[in-house]
C-alpha positions in Angstrom: 0.0 0.0 0.0 1.4 3.4 -0.9 1.3 6.1 1.7 0.5 9.8 1.6 0.7 12.6 4.1 -2.7 13.7 5.3 -2.8 17.0 7.2 -5.3 17.0 10.1 -5.7 19.0 13.2 -3.9 18.0 16.4 -7.3 17.0 18.0 -8.1 14.7 15.0 -4.6 13.2 15.1 -5.0 12.5 18.9 -8.4 10.9 18.3 -7.0 8.7 15.5 -4.1 7.6 17.7 -6.4 6.9 20.7 -8.8 4.8 18.6 -6.0 2.9 17.0 -4.5 2.1 20.3 -7.9 1.1 21.8 -8.5 -1.2 18.9 -5.0 -2.5 18.5 -4.9 -1.5 14.9 -3.1 1.0 12.6 -4.0 4.7 12.3 -4.5 4.1 8.6 -7.1 1.4 9.4 -8.9 3.8 11.7 -9.1 6.4 8.9 -10.3 3.8 6.4 -13.0 2.5 8.8 -14.2 6.1 9.5 -14.5 6.8 5.8 -16.4 3.6 5.1 -18.8 4.5 8.0 -19.3 8.0 6.6 -20.1 6.6 3.2 -22.6 4.2 4.7 -24.3 7.0 6.6 -24.4 9.2 3.6 -25.9 6.4 1.5 -28.6 5.8 4.1 -29.4 9.5 4.4 -29.8 9.7 0.6 -32.0 6.6 0.6 -34.2 8.1 3.4 -34.5 11.4 1.6 -35.5 9.6 -1.6 -38.1 7.6 0.3 -39.5 10.7 1.9 -39.8 12.4 -1.6 -41.6 9.3 -2.8 -44.0 9.3 0.1 -44.6 13.1 -0.4 -46.0 12.4 -3.9 -49.3 10.7 -3.3 -49.5 9.2 -6.9 -46.0 7.8 -6.9 -46.5 6.5 -3.3 -49.7 4.7 -4.3 -47.9 3.2 -7.3 -45.1 2.0 -5.1 -47.5 0.4 -2.6 -49.4 -1.3 -5.3 -46.2 -2.8 -6.8 -44.9 -3.8 -3.4 -48.2 -5.6 -2.7 -47.9 -7.4 -6.1 -44.4 -8.6 -5.1 -45.6 -9.8 -1.7 -48.4 -11.8 -3.3 -46.1 -13.3 -5.8 -43.5 -14.1 -3.2 -46.1 -15.7 -0.9 -47.4 -17.8 -3.8 -43.8 -19.0 -4.6 -43.2 -20.1 -1.0 -46.4 -21.9 -0.4 -45.1 -25.1 -2.0 -41.9 -25.2 0.2 
C-alpha cells in the first residue's frame, strides 16, 4: 500500500491515535473505517431522503405500494409449496 501525508488538526490526530491504540490497529485502518462508515451513513441518508420524496408524492407513493403488494403476493405464492 502506498502512503500519503494527510494534514489533520492536532485534535483529530490525537483521536486517531487513541482509537487505533484502543482497537490495536493502525491509524490508517482507523481512517479507512471512518471513511467507510461515513459513506454508509451518507448512502442511508440519501435513501431516506428519496423515500421521503416518494411518500410526499401521493400518486407515486400509491404506485409504489401497489407494486410492493404485487411482489408480496407473488412471493407468498412461490413459497407456499416449500
